[in-house]
N, C-alpha and C positions, 0 to 999 in steps of 0.2 A: 333662820329656821325657828318654827314654833316647838314648844316642848314636846309634842308628840312625835314629831319628825326626829328630833334628837334622840328620843327614847328608841324609835325604830332603827335609827342608824347605829345606835350603840348597844342595843340589847338591854339597856337600863330601863327600870320602870320609871314612870312619871313621878311616882312617889319618891324613889331614889334621887332623882334629879332635884326635886324640891328640897329634899333633906341636904344635899350637896350644897345648895344655895344658902339654906338656913345656917349651915356650918361655916360658910365663908369660903367654901372650896371651889364654888363656880358662881359666875355671875351672868346676868342676863340684863337686857334693856327691856323697858316696858312700852307697849304700845299705848296710845291714848285711851284704849278700852281696858288697859291692864294686863293684856296678854304677854307672857314672857317670849322674848326673841333672843336666839343665840347665834353666835357666829359660827362659820364653818370650822374654825380651829377648835371649837368646844367639842367636837367629836373626839379629837385626839386627847382633850383634857379629861373627858368622862372615861375614855378607855384607860388612861393612866390611872385615874382614881380608882377604878375598879380592880386594876391589878394590885394596887396598894392595899386595898380592903381584902382582896383575895389572899394576900400574903399575910393578913392578920394584923395589919396596922389600924389603929383606932383613928377616929376622926381628929382627935387632938393632936396626935402624932403627925398625921398627914398635914394639918394645919401649920404645925411646926416647921415642916420641911419644905412646904410650898414657896415660901418666900425665896429660897435658894433656886427653885425652878423658875419662878417668875421674874426674879430681878437679882441675879447673882451679884454678890459683892463680898468683900473679905469677911465682913461681919455675918451675912446670912450664910455663906458657905461654911465658915467654921462651926456655927451653931447647928446647921443642918447636918453637917458631917458627923458631929458628936451624937446627935439624936439617931441618925441612921445606923451608926456603929452599935449604939445600945440595941436598936431594934433587930439588927443582924444578929447580935449576940443572943437576944431572946429567942429569935427564930431558931438559931442553931440548937440552943438548949431544948426547944420544943421537938425539933427533928430528932434529937438524940433520944429523948423520951419516947417518941413514936417508934423508933427503931427498936428500942428495948420492949415495948409492948408488943410489936410485930414478933420478935424473937420469942417472947414468952408464949404467944399463941401458936407459932411454929412448934414449939415443945409440946404443948398441950395436944395439938393435932397429931403429932407423932405417937404420943402415948395412947391417943384414942385409936389410931389405925393399928397399933400393935394389939391392943385389947380386942379390937373387932376381928382381927385375924386369928387370934387364939380362941375366941368365943363362938365362932360360927361352927355349927355342927350340922351334918345332914340330918333331916327328919326321915321317918319311915318312908314318905311319899317321894323322897329324892330332892326335895326342895331344901335349901340351906337356910337356916334360921339362927338367930342369936340365941345362946343358951341362957 
């Protein structure tokens, strides 16, 4: 399939697909006229890459773990496992920070609600307004 079809089937932009190829994360064959052609299994590959990017992994990290995906061996599995463990720890820390930020916003919203509840007073025309 050509690059436009792969983009349509995965929801990735053509630009993203070219970037994945530049980073060595995706490969294509070239027609005599230079057009990129992809195999059917590349749909799954691009979907996998998109999930890794969405999880916050960098191109470098993805490139480090792909050998384990592509050709598992004792060497690639150990190296990829260590890298994935580091990324998991990084993501866990980020999630913790996000939860703390959400909790701080919840507290600010509660204070704001309490303030609004005590500062609303009826006006002479019967319409409530903030004092």
